[in-house]
Each structure stands twice: as structure tokens, then as C-alpha cells.
C-alpha positions, 0 to 999 in steps of 0.5 A: 499500499502506497502512502505519501510517506512510504519512501522512509519505511521498509514495510507497509503501515499496520491495518491498526494504524491506519484504522486508528489514524484515518480521518477520511470519514469526516474530513472529506467534507473539506474537499472543495476547500482542499481543491480550492487551496491546491488550485491557488497553490499550483498557480503560485508555483507557476508564478514562481517558475517552479512549475512550467505552464504546461504542468500548471494547466494539466494539474488544474484540469485534473482538479476540475475533473476531481471536483466534478467526480466528488460533486457527482459522487463518482469519485472512487476512494482507495484503501490508501486514502488516509484523508481527503488530501491524500485522496485528491492528490492521488487522483490528480496524479492518476489524471495528470501523470508526472505533472500531478506528482508535482502538485505537492511541491513546496507544500506539507499537509500541515499548511494544507490542512490549516488552509482547508480548515480556515476556508471552511470556517471562514465560510461557515461561520458567516453562514451560521451568523446569517441563520442566527440573523433569520432567528433575530428577524423572527423575533423582531416580527413577533415583537412588532405583532405583540403591540402592547401585550404584556406578561410577568417579568421574572427574577428567580422564576418569581413574578417580579414586574410586568413587561411588554412581550415585545421587550421580552422577545427582543431581549433574546434578540440582542443576546443573539446579536452578540453571538453574530458579532462574535462569529463574525469577529472570529471570521476576521481573526481566522482570515490568514493564509497558512500556505507556504509555511510548509511542515513548520519552516517555510521552504528553500523554494521561491514560493509566493505566499502572498500571492496564494493568499490573495488568490484565496482572498484571504486578508493576510498571509502568515507571519510565523511559519511555526505559528501558521501550522500550529494555530487552532485558536480559530477553532477554539474560538468558533467552538466558544461562539457556538457554545454561547450561542447554544446557551442563548438558544437553551434559555429561549428553549427553556422558556418555551418549555415553560410557557407552553406548559399548562401550568404557565399557558402563555403559548401554544406550539404550532402542530408543525413544531411540536411532537406527540407521545407514543402512549399518551394521546393528549400530549403535545411536546416541545421537543425542538425547545428541549433539544436546543436546550439539551444539545448545549451540553454537547456544544460546551463539551466540544469546547472543553474537550478541544481546549484540553487537546490544545493545552499540552501541545509543543510547537509545531504541528502534532497529530493531536490537531487532527482532533480539531474537526470533528468537534467543529463540524458537529458544533457548527452542524448542531447549532445550525439545525437548532437555529433553524428549528427555533426560528420556525417555532418562533415564527408559528408559536401562538401567544395567549395574550390574556392568560399572559396579562392576567398573570402580570396583573396581580397587584403586588407586581406593582409594588415597586411603583408604589415605593417610587410614588413614595420616593417622589414625595421625598421618602428615602427609598429604603424606608419606602421599600419597608413600608410597601413590604410591610403592606404586602405582608398584611395583605397575605396574612390578613387576607385583605385586598392589597389595593384596599390597604394602599388606599388607606396608607398615608402618602399613598391613597387612591391615586396610588392604588390606581397603579394597581389596576390591570395594565397600568404598571407596565406603562410606567416603565419609561426609562431608555431601554425599559419594558414599557411602551414609550421605551420599547418603541424606539428599541424596536426601531433600533433592533430593526436598524441593527438587523439591517446593518448586519444583513448588509455586513454579511452581504459584503463579506466574501466567503472565500475560495480560489478561482476555478480553472 
């Protein structure tokens, strides 16, 4: 069995070695990026006069043929193909002969793999960010539709103050906006070409790493060859970005689980985004929300596991770095699926405004408003807090309606009791960024502007790749 390194060895590799070290089962999804990187590398060899024009043309034509075979499913993998890079080079050599054997001139799999993975990560981070923006837009639409519907806001999962539903939905939207920013910032930092770094120290050949970087539309080329082949910061960064995105999706999912329970009754799932029970005919289960919550543990695990892989590695390349792809691919795949499913769920869920508002209209939910009324009359806040807290306790212990006690209390009275009427307290949240109508209206406008700007930003990003041919 022939390998890329068989010349050094007197006997073929053991089957157990090949079974343990192969990565073809998962890195074959880098095929398009490997071909793009190979095209740029070959053109660079041509510009440096390391390869003649005939060889360059022959290799590029072979790469085109390999690309077609991979896309159509007619590519035949060989037993010696330990990874996608080996498979592509083998097939190019079969098609182009001696010219194909020159494809790997001045290149190591170390800088080749690092380039392929950066190309993939640069493209897929933008695609995932665009998916998250879709979810943000669904939240915006539902916030606009919600109008003045309000519900209890919670701390410690205890009813605290009424907030507009639009405000609550946009709280998730702003958090997702930070996820988009992180993904795009990671994309900007990884936009560096490693090609030309070789195995670890560069090459004695007159390579053209700047030209190759430009060909692949990287923003820059590497500055240090050791760093170029060993750097997987960008993988760890994207894993963190996706893990935190997962945490935000999990929080949204948890609220949907609560809100769609009979105990809350704030929302009803569309049939297309709910599942049933194999035993209980009456059940309508929020499986999308639960899986968004559950898979987040998997995303966090990918980050923790990969950081543990990196922490003990000396410079430069070590085979441990093969462990970068499976967690990265899976994390992006799972996050993409979760975002898409939650987007559909949020677009179709029915909110029960009456149930929400009834839960928010308990008189005690306006307790802080009473304290603030006393504050405007000159009472120190801590004293006002004590006074209102005592009224709440008296109401609970005596069974006297809270509003009745407020009417009888000096400094409060009937005007203050009017704040306890349904729908009044939420209108008093007037500070910028607050949960009342006067503040939420401008917030919706700002959020819409944010999404417009993000969409324009995404449209202006080149997802990379070298030219064909």
C-alpha cells in the first residue's frame, strides 16, 4: 500500500495504525476547500516558475475533473486514502501523470490542512451568522405583532414586574446579536493564509505565499511559519462562539418549555413544531425547545474537550490537531439545525395574551411603583421599600386586598391604588431600554436598524475560495 511517506519505511503501515489514524470519514467535507487551496498553490508555483505552464494547466484540469467526480459522487476512494488531501492528490496524479506528482511541491499537509480548515471555517461562520439573523428577524416580527401585550417579568422564576412581550422577545434578540458579532469577529481573525509555511519552517523554494493568500482571498498571509501550522485558536474561538450561542438558544428553549406548559399557558406550539407521545394521546411536546436546551451540553463539551487537547501541545504541528475537525463540524452542524428549528418555532407559536396579562396583573407586581411614588414625595427609598413590603405582608396574612390597604395608607391613597389596576404598571416603565411602551417603541426601531446593518455586513463578506480553472 503506497502512502505519501512510504519512501522512508521498509514495510507498509499496519492495519491497526491506518484504522486509528484515518480521518477520511469526516474530513472529506473539506474536499471543495482542498481543491480551492490546491488550485491557488499550483498557480503560485507557476508564478514562481517552479512549475512550467504545461504542468500548471495539466494539474488544474485534473483538479477540475476531481471536483466534478466528488460533486457527482463518482469519485472512487482507495484503501490508501487516509484523508481527503491524500485522496485528491492521488487522483490528480492518476489523471495528470508526472505533472500531478508535482502538485505537493513546496507544501506540507500541515499548512495544507490548516488552509483548508480556515477556508471552511471562514465560510461556515458567516453562514451560521446569517441563520442567527433569521432567528433575530423572527423575534422582531413577533415583537412587532405583540403590540402592547404584556406578561410577568421574572427574577428567580418568581413574578417580579410586568413587561411588554415585545421587550421580552427582543431581550433574546439582542443576546443573539452578540453571538453574530462574535462569529464575525472570529471570522475576521482567522482570515490569514497558512500556505507557504510548509511542515513548520517554510521552504527553500521561491514560493509566493502573498500571491496565494490573495488568490484565496485571505486578508493576509502568516507571519510565523511555526505559528501558522500549529494555530487552532480559530477553532477554539468558534467552538466558544457556538457554545455561547447554544446557551442563548437553551435559554429561549427553556422559556418555551415553561410557557407552553399548562401551568403557565402563555403559548401554544404550532403542530408542525411539536411532537406527540407514543403512549399518551393528549400530549403535545416541545421537543425542539428541549433539544435546543439539551444539545447545548454537547456544544460546551466540544469546547472543553478541544481546549484540553490544545493545552499540552508543543510547537509546531502534532497529530493531536486532527481532533480539531470533528468537534468543529459537529458544533456548527448542531447549532445550525437548532437555530433553524427555533426560527420556525418562533414564527409559528401562538401567544395567549389574555393568560399572560392575567398573570401579570396581580397587584403585588406593581409594588415597586408604590415605593417609587413615595420616593417622589421625598421618602428615602429604603423606608419606602419597608413600608410597601409591610403592606404586602399584611395583605397576605390578613387576606385583605392589597389595593384596599394601599388606599388607606398615608402618602399613598386612592391615586396610588390606581397604579394597581390591570395594565397600568407596565406603562410606567419609561426609562430608556425599559419594558414599557414609550421605551420599547424606539428599541424596536433600533433593533430593526441593527438587523439591517448586519444583513448589509453579511452581504459584503466574501466567503472565500480560489478561482476555478
